[in-house]
C-alpha positions in Angstrom: 24.8 -8.6 -3.9 23.8 -5.0 -3.5 24.5 -3.4 -0.4 23.3 0.4 0.9 26.1 1.2 3.8 24.7 3.5 6.2 27.0 6.8 7.3 28.7 4.3 10.6 29.8 1.6 8.0 31.2 4.0 5.7 33.4 5.6 8.7 34.0 2.3 10.3 35.4 1.0 7.0 38.1 3.9 6.1 39.0 3.7 9.0 39.3 -0.7 9.6 37.7 -0.3 13.1 36.8 -2.1 15.3 33.2 -1.6 16.6 32.3 -3.3 12.5 31.0 -7.1 12.4 32.8 -9.2 11.3 29.7 -10.5 8.9 29.6 -6.9 7.6 33.2 -7.1 7.1 33.2 -9.7 4.9 30.3 -7.9 2.9 31.4 -5.1 2.4 35.7 -6.5 1.3 32.8 -9.1 -0.7 34.5 -8.4 -4.4 30.7 -9.9 -5.4 28.7 -7.0 -4.1 28.0 -3.7 -4.7 28.6 -1.2 -2.0 26.8 1.8 -2.7 26.9 5.0 -0.2 23.9 7.6 0.1 24.4 11.0 -0.9 22.5 11.4 2.6 25.3 10.1 4.3 28.0 12.6 2.9 25.2 14.9 3.7 24.9 13.5 7.8 28.9 13.8 8.0 28.8 17.5 6.3 26.7 18.7 9.4 28.1 16.6 12.0 31.6 17.9 10.7 30.2 21.4 11.0 29.0 21.1 14.1 32.0 19.8 16.2 30.8 16.5 16.4 32.7 14.0 13.6 36.1 14.7 12.5 37.0 14.1 9.3 40.7 13.2 7.8 40.0 15.7 4.4 37.0 17.9 3.0 33.6 15.9 2.4 35.3 16.1 -1.5 38.5 15.3 -0.6 37.2 12.0 1.8 34.8 10.8 -0.9 37.5 10.6 -3.7 40.2 8.8 -1.4 38.2 6.5 1.0 35.4 5.8 -1.2 35.8 6.3 -4.8 39.2 5.0 -4.7 37.5 1.5 -2.8 35.1 1.2 -5.7 32.1 2.3 -4.3 29.8 4.1 -6.1 27.0 6.9 -5.4 23.0 6.5 -4.7 21.7 10.3 -5.5 18.4 11.1 -3.8 15.8 11.1 -6.6 12.6 12.1 -6.1 10.9 8.4 -5.5 13.3 7.7 -2.9 11.7 11.2 -0.9 8.3 9.9 -1.8 8.9 6.6 0.1 9.8 8.3 3.0 6.4 9.5 3.2 4.9 6.4 3.4 7.4 4.9 6.0 5.4 4.4 9.3 7.5 6.1 12.2 9.5 3.6 14.0 12.3 6.3 13.5 12.4 9.8 13.8 16.1 10.0 12.2 15.4 11.2 8.9 18.4 10.5 7.2 18.0 6.5 8.5 14.3 6.5 6.9 16.5 8.2 3.8 18.7 5.2 3.6 15.6 3.0 4.5 13.5 4.4 1.6 16.9 3.9 -0.7 16.8 0.5 0.3 13.5 0.1 -0.1 13.0 1.7 -3.9 16.6 0.1 -4.7 16.1 -3.1 -3.1 19.8 -3.3 -1.0 20.1 -4.3 1.9 21.9 -1.9 4.4 24.6 -3.0 6.3 24.3 -1.1 9.7 24.7 -1.9 13.2 21.0 0.1 13.9 18.6 -3.0 13.9 15.2 -0.3 13.2 16.0 -0.9 9.1 14.1 -4.5 10.2 10.9 -3.1 11.3 10.9 -1.3 8.2 11.2 -4.3 5.9 14.6 -3.9 4.4 17.5 -6.6 5.1 20.0 -5.9 7.7 23.6 -6.7 7.4 25.3 -6.6 11.0 
């Protein structure tokens, strides 16, 4: 299965945080699954870090290399089809990062690993 990890899922996975559900943890750990992270999540982390709302253990570049790429996760770029899909989404949610993740999941036929139930409103398969 191909999985898109929500921003909090990435952070909780790296921190081995107890907030990550058993089902989510098992899905990410399963070597049969392809785990992707969106560049939108990195953008969100960068903004929150610059505002002092998020403390990363390293720079964004080092975080990606040490924790995501080394962990076998693959980056999902933002392309025109993803952005166009955002324009078609109803406003179940106003968070621009989550809306882009929903669009990417729909366009790429990915399940999203997220505690946020709003993704189901968009028709995205959610694992939590």
